[in-house]
C-alpha positions as CSV (number, residue, x, y, z in Angstrom):
1,M,-3.1,-53.3,64.0
2,D,1.1,-53.2,64.9
3,S,3.1,-55.7,66.8
4,H,1.7,-54.4,69.9
5,G,-1.9,-54.8,69.3
6,Q,-2.9,-51.3,68.6
7,D,-4.3,-49.8,65.8
8,E,-2.3,-48.3,63.7
9,Q,-2.7,-44.5,63.0
10,R,-3.5,-44.2,58.9
11,V,-3.7,-40.9,57.4
12,V,-4.8,-40.5,54.1
13,W,-5.0,-37.5,51.4
14,A,-5.9,-36.3,48.2
15,V,-5.9,-33.0,46.3
16,V,-9.2,-31.4,44.8
17,G,-9.3,-28.5,42.3
18,T,-11.3,-25.7,43.8
19,D,-12.2,-21.7,42.7
20,I,-9.5,-21.0,45.0
21,G,-7.2,-23.1,44.2
22,P,-6.1,-26.6,44.9
23,L,-7.0,-28.0,48.6
24,M,-4.9,-30.9,50.3
25,L,-7.7,-32.9,52.4
26,A,-6.1,-35.3,55.0
27,A,-8.0,-37.6,57.3
28,T,-7.5,-40.1,60.0
29,R,-10.1,-42.6,61.1
30,D,-11.7,-40.1,63.3
31,G,-12.3,-38.0,60.3
32,L,-11.2,-34.8,58.2
33,V,-7.8,-33.6,60.2
34,N,-6.3,-31.1,57.5
35,V,-6.9,-29.0,54.8
36,V,-4.5,-27.1,52.9
37,F,-4.6,-24.0,51.0
38,H,-2.7,-23.6,47.4
39,A,-1.6,-27.4,47.6
40,S,0.9,-27.2,44.9
41,D,3.7,-29.7,44.6
42,A,6.3,-27.9,47.5
43,V,3.2,-26.8,49.8
44,R,1.8,-30.6,49.6
45,E,5.2,-32.0,50.6
46,R,5.6,-29.6,53.3
47,A,2.1,-30.4,54.6
48,L,2.2,-34.1,54.7
49,E,5.5,-34.0,56.2
50,R,4.3,-31.7,59.0
51,L,0.9,-34.3,59.3
52,A,3.9,-37.9,59.6
53,A,5.7,-35.7,62.5
54,R,2.5,-34.8,64.3
55,L,0.3,-37.8,64.1
56,G,3.1,-40.5,63.8
57,A,2.3,-41.8,60.4
58,R,2.9,-41.3,57.1
59,P,0.2,-39.9,54.9
60,E,-0.7,-42.2,52.1
61,E,-2.6,-40.4,48.8
62,D,-5.9,-42.4,48.9
63,P,-8.7,-40.0,46.7
64,D,-10.9,-42.5,47.3
65,S,-11.3,-43.3,51.0
66,P,-14.7,-42.6,52.0
67,L,-14.1,-40.3,54.0
68,L,-12.2,-38.1,51.4
69,V,-14.7,-38.9,48.6
70,E,-17.5,-37.4,51.1
71,A,-15.1,-34.4,51.7
72,I,-14.6,-33.5,48.0
73,R,-18.0,-33.8,47.1
74,Q,-19.0,-31.6,49.7
75,L,-16.8,-29.2,49.1
76,R,-17.6,-29.4,45.3
77,A,-21.1,-28.7,46.3
78,Y,-19.9,-25.8,48.4
79,F,-17.8,-23.9,45.5
80,A,-20.7,-24.8,42.9
81,G,-23.2,-22.9,45.7
82,R,-25.7,-25.6,46.4
83,R,-24.1,-26.6,50.0
84,H,-24.0,-24.1,53.0
85,D,-22.8,-26.0,55.7
86,F,-20.4,-29.4,56.0
87,D,-21.4,-32.4,57.8
88,L,-18.2,-34.3,58.2
89,P,-16.2,-36.1,61.1
90,L,-13.6,-33.7,62.1
91,D,-10.4,-34.9,63.6
92,W,-9.5,-32.1,66.1
93,S,-6.0,-33.7,67.1
94,L,-4.3,-31.1,65.4
95,I,-5.5,-28.1,67.7
96,S,-5.9,-28.4,71.3
97,G,-6.8,-25.4,74.6
98,F,-8.6,-22.2,73.5
99,N,-7.8,-22.6,69.6
100,R,-10.1,-25.5,70.0
101,Q,-12.5,-24.0,71.5
102,V,-12.7,-21.1,69.6
103,L,-12.9,-23.2,66.1
104,R,-15.9,-25.2,67.6
105,E,-17.7,-22.0,68.7
106,L,-17.0,-20.9,64.9
107,A,-17.9,-24.2,63.4
108,S,-20.9,-24.4,65.2
109,G,-22.0,-20.8,65.5
110,V,-21.1,-18.9,62.7
111,P,-23.5,-19.5,59.8
112,Y,-23.3,-19.6,55.4
113,G,-23.5,-16.0,55.1
114,T,-22.5,-14.3,58.0
115,V,-19.5,-12.8,59.7
116,V,-18.6,-12.2,63.3
117,G,-15.8,-9.7,64.7
118,Y,-13.0,-11.0,66.3
119,G,-13.8,-9.8,69.7
120,D,-17.2,-10.8,69.4
121,L,-16.1,-14.5,69.1
122,A,-13.7,-14.3,72.2
123,G,-16.9,-12.9,74.1
124,R,-19.0,-16.4,73.1
125,V,-16.0,-18.8,74.4
126,G,-15.5,-15.8,77.7
127,Q,-12.7,-14.5,77.0
128,P,-13.8,-10.5,76.5
129,G,-10.8,-8.6,75.2
130,G,-9.3,-11.7,73.5
131,A,-9.8,-10.5,70.0
132,Q,-6.1,-10.7,69.4
133,A,-6.1,-14.9,70.7
134,V,-8.9,-15.5,68.6
135,G,-6.9,-13.9,65.2
136,A,-4.1,-16.4,65.9
137,A,-6.6,-19.2,66.8
138,M,-7.8,-18.2,63.0
139,G,-4.1,-18.5,62.1
140,A,-4.0,-22.2,63.7
141,N,-7.2,-23.4,62.1
142,P,-6.0,-26.8,60.5
143,L,-9.5,-27.3,58.7
144,P,-9.9,-23.8,56.9
145,V,-13.0,-23.6,54.9
146,V,-14.7,-26.3,56.6
147,V,-14.4,-24.5,59.8
148,P,-15.0,-21.4,58.3
149,C,-12.3,-19.0,59.4
150,H,-13.1,-16.6,56.7
151,R,-15.9,-15.7,58.3
152,V,-13.8,-13.9,61.0
153,V,-13.9,-10.1,60.4
154,E,-12.5,-7.1,62.1
155,S,-15.0,-5.3,64.1
156,G,-14.3,-1.8,62.4
157,G,-15.5,-3.3,59.2
158,G,-11.6,-4.4,58.1
159,I,-11.6,-8.0,56.4
160,G,-8.8,-9.1,58.8
161,G,-6.2,-11.5,58.1
162,F,-6.5,-14.6,56.2
163,G,-3.8,-17.8,56.0
164,G,-4.8,-18.3,52.4
165,G,-4.3,-14.8,51.4
166,L,-6.5,-12.0,51.5
167,E,-7.8,-12.6,47.9
168,T,-9.0,-16.3,48.9
169,K,-11.2,-14.5,51.8
170,R,-12.6,-12.7,49.4
171,K,-13.3,-14.9,47.2
172,L,-15.0,-17.2,49.9
173,L,-16.9,-14.1,51.4
174,A,-17.9,-13.2,47.7
175,L,-19.3,-16.9,47.3
176,E,-21.4,-16.7,50.6
177,G,-22.4,-13.1,49.8
178,V,-20.7,-11.4,52.4
179,L,-18.8,-9.3,49.9
180,P,-19.3,-8.4,46.3
181,E,-17.3,-10.3,43.3
182,P,-14.6,-7.8,42.9
183,L,-14.6,-6.3,39.5
184,F,-11.1,-6.8,38.4
């Protein structure tokens, strides 16, 4: 507790190697709060600065934190093809409003090995015609992979965009059996 009797916000982080490159995971006492693609030193530092500004506490590296240990275990099982969903507490504090609503629907309603169109997802949250807003929500997703924004595609069959890069999206969809593995 701090000097005012309030619980201090503690943010912990770790990096895990995956088939799509290093992922930085960050968690608060409420759950996993951030997953960051391509977690090189420079990317990680920028992410840690953003988290400190948004959450009011400088994240501390702690790969032995129980929540991070479990998140790492589940991510490794996912990338090994042994896990099809995540059972982790999530801290949604980095996202709000429509974006949070869309991401919660995505997390609960689009299972492993399936995809949904941007427009279809908009309709599921009561915003038919809101495909572009859904695209913006996907771009703002603080918990990619765990909240599977890679499963959202264009209705015409295009892969759509992806914050982690299109090659990363292709690899995740191939892992889930939605796309064939690239030949080269």
